[in-house]
N, C-alpha and C positions, 0 to 999 in steps of 0.2 A: 717531224721540219718546221716551222715557223708559218710557215703560208707566205701569201706574195703581201707589201705593203697596203693593199688597197684592202685585202681580207681583215689584213688587220684592223685598221680603220674602221670599218661596219662592226666590226666584233665590239672596237669601244665605244663608237654613237650609241649602238646596240645596249649595250650597258647602261651607257648617259641617260637615253630614252627611258630606261627600265626601270632607273634611279628616279626618275621624273615622273613617270606615271603611279609609281608607287606611293613618291611624297604628294603627290594631289588628291591621292585616293584617303593618303594619312592626314593629312596634315588637317581636315575638319574636327579628326578624334583627336590628335595632339592637341589642338586650341581646345577642346573640349574638356580636355585632362588636365590641361591648364589651368584649366575656368573652375573646373570643380570642387577644388579645395578652398576656392575663392566664391562658389556659391555656398558649400557648405557652411563657409564660414559666417556668410552672411544669413544665413537660417538659423543658425544657433544664435547669432546675435541680435534675432527679432524676438524670438523663441524665449528667449532671457529677459530680453527689456520690456516683453507683454508677462512674461511673469514675478519681475518686480515691480512692472505698474501698478499689475495684481494686488499685490504682497501691500503697496503704498495707500491703492485703494482699501481693502480690509484692514488697514492698519489704523485709520483714519478715527479718532474717536466719533463714538456714536454718543449725539447727547437727545436722551427723548425726550418728547411734544407731550406733559399729561395736561387735559382739561376738563373739568366735572361738568355737567349742566343734569340739572335736577338730583338725579340720585344715582347716573351715572357716568362713571369717573372713565374716561377712552385713555391711552395709553399708547401715543406712537411711537415706533423703536426709529424709526425713519430707513431702516434695511432690516434682512429675517437676521435672527441670532439664533445661535444652535438653542441656548436655555436661555431664560428670564425666570428669576424667581421674585413676586412680587408682594410686599406687606406692606399691609394697616394697622398702623396702631393710632389707640386714645391718644392725644398730645400729653393730657392732663393723668392719666393711670400709666399709661403704659401697656395698656392688655391688648396684645396679640386681635383684632378683631375679623382680618383676613387674611390668610397667605395661602400662595398657588407658585405651581413651577411649572410653565409651559416650555415645549419643545417646538424649533424652527416656524418660528412668530415673528410678525414686522408690528402688530398690533395687539392689543390685551383690553379687553372691554370688562367692568367689574362695574355689577349693578349692586349700591350699596342702600336701598329701597329697606325699608325694615330698621334700618341703624341710625343713633341717635342724632341729634344736629349737635356739632361744636366742633373743636379742631382735632385734625388729625394728622398722622405724620404718614407717609407713603416714601416707601426702601422700595427701588428699582437693582436689584442683584443680578448684573450681565457675568459673562465668563470673566471680563477681564477689570470692571470698573461698575464701582457702586455708585445710588446715586439716592439723595434723601433729599424731601421737600415737606413742606406741611400745605396742608387747605382745610379749606372749612366749608362744613354739609350745614346749608340750611334747610 
């Protein structure tokens, strides 16, 4: 038997309140579930942008600065490079008077004490670039 109208109404109200009760409990989780893909996308974009920015910074050309004071040649590479090969040649004869390869450095110091006065050519070989310049040893 169906029961009375009053009992039927109570069951409907009970069902409706049960749905309301569970919807109140589950609503924050549903909202979080909808928010989760957006959050994940945002994090991925941030990581991607950071990676792109890092590539842009590391891809910028590094122009070393060299100066000589007395017989000490200082080369500032402005950032740490994985490898650098420095070669010094006599500008007139082309004879190599100094060569070295250094790993993970940002500065190179070369003492040229004992070398003859004159013009020299400095070659700096980085992984992707090479620089050549002349200097005079007094």
